[in-house]
C-alpha positions as CSV (number, residue, x, y, z in Angstrom):
1,X,-28.6,18.3,-63.2
2,X,-25.7,19.8,-61.4
3,X,-24.6,18.7,-58.0
4,X,-22.9,20.8,-55.4
5,X,-20.8,19.5,-52.6
6,X,-20.2,21.2,-49.3
7,X,-16.7,20.8,-48.0
8,X,-16.2,21.4,-44.3
9,X,-12.9,21.8,-42.6
10,X,-12.5,21.8,-38.9
11,X,-9.7,23.8,-37.3
12,X,-8.3,21.8,-34.5
13,X,-5.7,23.5,-32.4
14,X,-4.9,24.9,-29.0
15,X,-6.3,28.4,-28.4
16,X,-3.7,31.1,-27.9
17,X,-5.3,32.1,-24.6
18,X,-4.7,28.6,-23.3
19,X,-1.1,28.8,-24.1
20,X,-0.7,32.2,-22.5
21,X,-2.5,31.0,-19.3
22,X,-0.3,27.9,-19.1
23,X,2.8,30.0,-19.6
24,X,1.7,32.2,-16.7
25,X,1.1,29.3,-14.4
26,X,4.4,27.7,-15.4
27,X,6.4,30.9,-14.6
28,X,4.6,31.5,-11.3
29,X,5.2,27.9,-10.3
30,X,8.9,28.1,-11.3
31,X,9.3,31.2,-9.2
32,X,7.6,29.7,-6.2
33,X,9.5,26.4,-6.3
34,X,12.8,27.7,-7.4
35,X,13.4,31.3,-6.3
36,X,11.0,32.2,-3.5
37,X,12.8,33.1,-0.3
38,X,9.9,34.5,1.6
39,X,8.7,37.0,-1.0
40,X,5.2,35.6,-1.4
41,X,4.3,35.7,2.3
42,X,6.2,39.0,2.9
43,X,3.1,40.7,1.7
44,X,1.2,39.4,4.7
45,X,3.8,38.7,7.3
46,X,6.3,41.4,6.5
47,X,10.0,40.9,7.3
48,X,9.2,37.8,9.4
49,X,8.5,35.9,6.2
50,X,12.1,36.2,5.1
51,X,13.2,34.5,8.3
52,X,10.6,31.7,8.4
53,X,10.7,30.7,4.7
54,X,7.5,28.7,4.8
55,X,7.4,28.0,1.0
56,X,11.1,27.3,0.9
57,X,10.8,24.6,3.5
58,X,7.6,23.2,1.9
59,X,9.3,22.8,-1.5
60,X,12.8,22.1,-0.2
61,X,13.2,18.6,-1.6
62,X,11.4,19.5,-4.9
63,X,14.0,22.3,-5.3
64,X,16.9,19.8,-5.1
65,X,15.1,17.3,-7.4
66,X,14.7,20.1,-10.0
67,X,18.3,21.1,-9.7
68,X,18.0,24.3,-7.7
69,X,20.7,24.8,-5.1
70,X,19.4,26.5,-2.1
71,X,22.0,26.1,0.6
């Protein structure tokens, strides 16, 4: 009598789409925290957003903690 065995392997890993999504979130967050000088809100508020700098003021201390000079 012959016996046959079934070998199962499971592929455990991170899906490539998850890595791409995380990279997009990282780049967007880096831009917002490190480089935004009114660009995000300028779509809604126009030129006034470059003077008010809402996101800059909101993330000001985080910018310095991350090593971004801003003034």
